[in-house]
C-alpha positions in Angstrom: 10.3 1.3 0.3 8.1 -1.8 -0.5 9.5 -5.3 -1.7 7.2 -7.8 -3.2 8.9 -11.3 -2.7 7.4 -14.2 -4.5 8.7 -17.7 -3.4 8.4 -21.3 -4.5 9.9 -23.3 -1.8 10.7 -26.9 -1.5 7.9 -29.4 -1.6 6.8 -32.5 0.5 5.9 -32.8 4.0 9.0 -33.8 5.5 10.8 -30.7 4.1 9.5 -27.9 6.6 13.0 -27.0 7.8 14.5 -26.9 4.2 11.7 -24.4 3.3 12.7 -22.3 6.2 16.3 -22.5 5.1 15.5 -21.9 1.6 13.5 -18.6 2.6 16.3 -17.7 5.1 19.0 -18.0 2.2 16.8 -16.0 -0.1 16.9 -13.1 2.5 20.6 -13.3 2.8 21.4 -13.3 -0.7 19.0 -11.3 -2.6 20.5 -8.1 -3.1 19.3 -4.7 -5.0 21.4 -2.1 -6.7 19.7 0.5 -4.3 21.8 2.3 -1.8 19.2 2.5 1.0 17.6 -1.0 0.5 20.3 -3.3 -0.5 18.4 -6.3 0.9 14.9 -7.7 1.2 14.7 -6.7 5.0 16.1 -3.3 4.4 12.5 -2.4 2.9 9.8 -0.7 5.0 7.3 -3.1 3.9 7.8 -6.6 2.6 5.2 -8.6 1.1 5.9 -12.6 1.2 3.8 -14.8 -0.8 3.8 -17.7 -3.3 3.6 -21.5 -3.1 5.5 -21.8 0.2 4.8 -25.5 0.3 3.9 -25.7 4.1 1.7 -28.7 5.1 -0.5 -30.0 8.1 1.5 -32.5 9.8 0.5 -35.2 12.3 -3.2 -35.1 11.5 -4.3 -38.0 9.3 -6.0 -37.7 6.0 -9.6 -38.4 7.4 -9.2 -36.0 10.4 -8.0 -33.1 7.9 -11.0 -33.7 5.5 -13.6 -34.2 8.1 -12.4 -30.8 9.7 -12.7 -28.9 6.4 -16.0 -30.3 5.6 -17.4 -29.6 9.0 -16.1 -26.1 9.0 -13.7 -26.5 11.6 -10.7 -25.2 10.1 -9.3 -23.9 13.5 -8.6 -27.6 14.5 -5.8 -27.5 11.9 -4.0 -24.3 12.6 -1.9 -25.7 15.3 -0.3 -28.2 13.0 0.1 -26.0 10.1 4.0 -26.2 9.6 4.3 -22.4 8.9 2.6 -21.3 12.1 4.5 -24.0 13.9 7.8 -22.8 12.6 7.0 -19.1 13.3 6.8 -20.1 17.0 10.5 -21.5 16.6 12.3 -18.9 14.4 12.5 -15.3 15.7 12.9 -14.1 11.8 9.7 -15.7 11.0 7.9 -14.0 13.8 8.5 -10.5 12.3 6.0 -11.8 9.7 2.4 -11.4 10.0 -0.5 -13.3 8.4 -4.4 -13.1 8.4 -6.3 -16.3 9.9 -6.5 -19.0 7.7 -10.4 -18.9 7.4 -10.5 -20.2 3.9 -10.2 -23.9 2.9 -6.7 -25.4 2.5 -5.8 -24.6 -1.3 -3.9 -27.8 -2.2 -4.3 -30.4 -3.7 -7.3 -30.3 -5.8 -8.3 -32.3 -8.9 -7.8 -30.1 -12.0 -11.2 -28.2 -13.0 -12.9 -29.4 -9.7 -13.5 -28.4 -6.3 -12.7 -31.9 -5.0 -9.6 -32.5 -3.2 -7.0 -35.1 -4.6 -8.9 -38.7 -5.3 -5.9 -40.1 -7.0 -3.9 -43.0 -5.5 -1.5 -40.7 -3.7 -4.3 -39.2 -1.8 -2.4 -36.1 -0.5 -3.7 -34.2 2.4 -4.9 -30.8 1.8 -2.7 -28.2 3.1 -2.5 -24.3 2.9 0.6 -24.0 0.9 -0.2 -20.7 -0.9 0.1 -17.8 1.6 0.6 -14.1 1.9 2.5 -12.5 4.8 3.8 -9.2 5.4 6.4 -7.4 7.5 6.9 -3.9 8.7 10.5 -3.0 9.2 11.0 -2.8 13.1 12.2 0.5 14.6 15.7 1.1 14.8 17.3 0.7 18.3 20.0 3.2 19.7 23.5 1.9 19.2 25.4 1.0 22.2 28.3 3.2 21.2 26.3 6.2 21.4 27.4 7.4 24.7 27.4 10.9 24.2 23.9 12.6 25.2 23.7 15.0 22.4 24.5 12.1 19.8 21.7 10.0 21.2 19.3 12.8 21.0 20.3 13.2 17.2 20.1 9.6 16.4 16.6 9.4 18.0 15.5 12.3 15.9 17.0 10.9 12.5 15.3 7.3 13.5 11.8 9.1 13.9 12.3 11.0 10.6 13.3 8.0 9.0 11.0 5.4 10.0 8.2 6.4 7.8 5.5 5.2 10.3 3.2 2.8 8.3 0.0 1.3 9.4 -1.2 -2.0 7.2 -4.7 -3.1 7.5 -5.7 -6.4 5.7 -9.2 -6.1 4.3 -9.5 -9.6 2.9 -7.6 -12.9 2.8 -9.2 -15.6 1.0 -9.1 -18.3 -1.9 -10.8 -18.2 -5.3 -12.5 -21.6 -5.5 -13.8 -21.0 -9.0 -10.3 -21.4 -10.7 -9.6 -24.9 -11.9 -6.6 -24.8 -14.2 -4.2 -25.8 -11.4 -4.2 -28.3 -8.6 -3.7 -25.1 -6.5 -6.6 -22.4 -5.8 -5.3 -19.1 -5.9 -5.1 -16.8 -2.8 -6.0 -13.2 -2.7 -4.9 -10.6 -0.1 -6.5 -7.2 0.1 -4.3 -4.4 1.9 -4.7 -0.9 2.8 -1.3 1.0 3.6 -1.3 4.3 5.4 1.6 6.2 5.5 1.3 8.6 8.2 2.4 12.1 8.1 6.0 13.4 8.4 5.0 16.8 10.0 2.2 17.9 12.4 1.7 21.3 10.5 1.7 22.2 6.7 4.7 23.3 5.3 2.9 25.3 2.6 -0.6 27.0 2.8 -2.5 26.9 -0.5 -5.8 28.2 -1.1 -8.2 29.0 -4.1 -9.2 32.6 -4.8 -12.6 33.5 -5.7 -15.2 31.3 -7.6 -13.9 28.7 -9.8 -15.4 27.3 -13.0 -14.3 26.6 -16.6 -15.9 29.8 -17.8 -12.8 31.8 -16.7 -9.4 31.5 -15.6 -9.1 30.7 -11.8 -6.5 32.1 -9.4 -4.8 30.5 -6.4 -2.3 31.6 -3.7 0.2 29.7 -1.9 2.6 30.5 1.1 5.5 28.7 2.3 5.0 28.5 6.3 8.2 27.1 7.2 11.9 27.2 5.8 11.9 24.0 4.0 13.9 22.9 0.9 11.5 23.9 -1.7 12.2 23.7 -5.6 11.2 25.6 -8.6 10.0 22.0 -9.9 7.2 22.0 -7.3 3.9 22.2 -8.5 0.2 22.5 -7.2 -2.5 20.0 -8.2 -6.0 20.1 -8.2 -7.4 17.0 -6.8 -11.1 15.6 -6.4 -12.0 15.1 -2.7 -11.2 11.6 -1.8 -8.0 11.1 -4.0 -5.7 8.4 -3.1 -2.4 9.3 -4.7 -0.4 12.6 -5.6 -0.7 11.5 -9.3 -4.4 11.8 -9.3 -4.6 15.4 -10.1 -7.3 16.7 -12.6 -4.6 19.4 -13.9 -1.7 21.1 -12.1 0.4 24.4 -12.2 4.0 24.8 -11.6 5.1 27.1 -8.8 6.9 30.6 -9.6 9.8 29.6 -11.9 12.3 32.3 -11.4 13.1 32.5 -7.6 12.1 30.6 -4.4 9.5 31.9 -2.1 10.3 33.8 1.1 8.8 32.5 4.3 5.3 33.9 4.5 5.3 35.5 1.0 1.9 35.4 -0.7 2.3 34.0 -4.1 -0.3 33.9 -6.8 -0.6 31.5 -9.6 -3.1 31.2 -12.6 -5.1 28.1 -13.6 -6.2 28.4 -17.4 -9.9 27.8 -17.6 -9.5 25.0 -20.4 -7.8 23.0 -17.7 -10.7 23.3 -15.0 -13.5 20.7 -14.8 -16.8 21.5 -16.6 -19.1 19.9 -14.1 -19.4 20.9 -10.5 -17.8 19.2 -7.8 -15.9 19.2 -4.6 -12.0 19.6 -4.9 -8.8 20.5 -2.9 -5.6 21.9 -4.0 -2.3 20.0 -3.0 1.3 21.4 -3.1 3.7 18.7 -4.1 7.4 19.0 -3.0 9.9 17.2 -5.6 12.3 17.3 -3.0 10.3 15.4 -0.2 8.5 13.5 -3.1 5.2 14.2 -1.1 2.3 16.7 -0.6 3.2 19.0 2.1 0.3 21.4 1.9 -3.7 21.1 1.4 -6.1 23.6 0.8 -9.6 23.4 2.5 -12.4 21.7 0.4 -14.0 24.0 -2.2 -16.5 23.8 -5.0 -16.1 24.4 -8.6 -19.2 25.6 -10.3 -20.8 23.9 -13.3 -19.6 25.6 -16.6 -21.8 27.0 -19.2 -19.8 24.9 -21.6 -21.0 21.6 -19.9 -24.5 22.0 -21.4 -23.2 22.8 -24.6 -20.9 19.9 -24.8 -23.9 17.7 -23.6 -22.4 16.8 -20.1 -25.6 18.1 -18.4 -28.6 15.8 -18.9 -31.8 17.2 -20.2 -35.4 16.9 -18.9 -38.3 15.8 -21.2 -38.8 19.4 -22.6 -35.3 19.7 -23.6 -34.4 22.2 -20.9 -31.2 21.7 -18.8 -31.8 20.3 -15.3 
């Protein structure tokens, strides 16, 4: 689903076109032994990064350095070769990049924050970059003349697109590193995979009070006829969890037979698996076939266990009494 593509493209000012050709060659020839993503651009998301070696052309060394020292980086953007090439090459236009609001990361004197002062006096440049691409939506085939086939294709495409939202939280360089004549670049992203279904496929809920002093009970009910499995499981999560694997504990669903629609099924959670301290939690039903959580409970509170004090997890006041 996600491809991280690290590249080191051809160097030197005059090789801008060669850099584009090299990248296009990589996209065309790199293959993977995966049936639904055999090539780079088949992935839903591609992060393209590395020493891409694009330079700032036309402007002289004095103008480039004075623009950097004066904080007028925007004066250099229009002559950045990658930005210029994106305007010419349609396949590059599918890649997004954040604004270059950090100083060019090449070429520095080693172990210093000063640009190259050697006899070569290379112009500073944003050689080190991070870009990303979200796979464009599939277009209906021209051969789909039949209305029913078109409707089916549209539905399949919508289901297959995995609507993704990417937010770049930061794009900057780290000036404190001096082991190279490049400064490293950092990109911080949030990826949000929007939900497949508008309604939950499974309703899951805690029953009664939960604490580590007694076994707990949960119930789940399949709301729709989907391909459930006896390998499905229900996880206990802290509110604010980020991944299906962030569970505190989990229980398997009923193992002997698949549930009927609207059948209420109980499962027990051993008290030794329940957190000792109080907190806000949710239950999540994980489908192994869909590789996703398909049902979440409302938020509920796990009460503090009596064992928490005995195990020294609860702070005491100055009189030795538990708060």
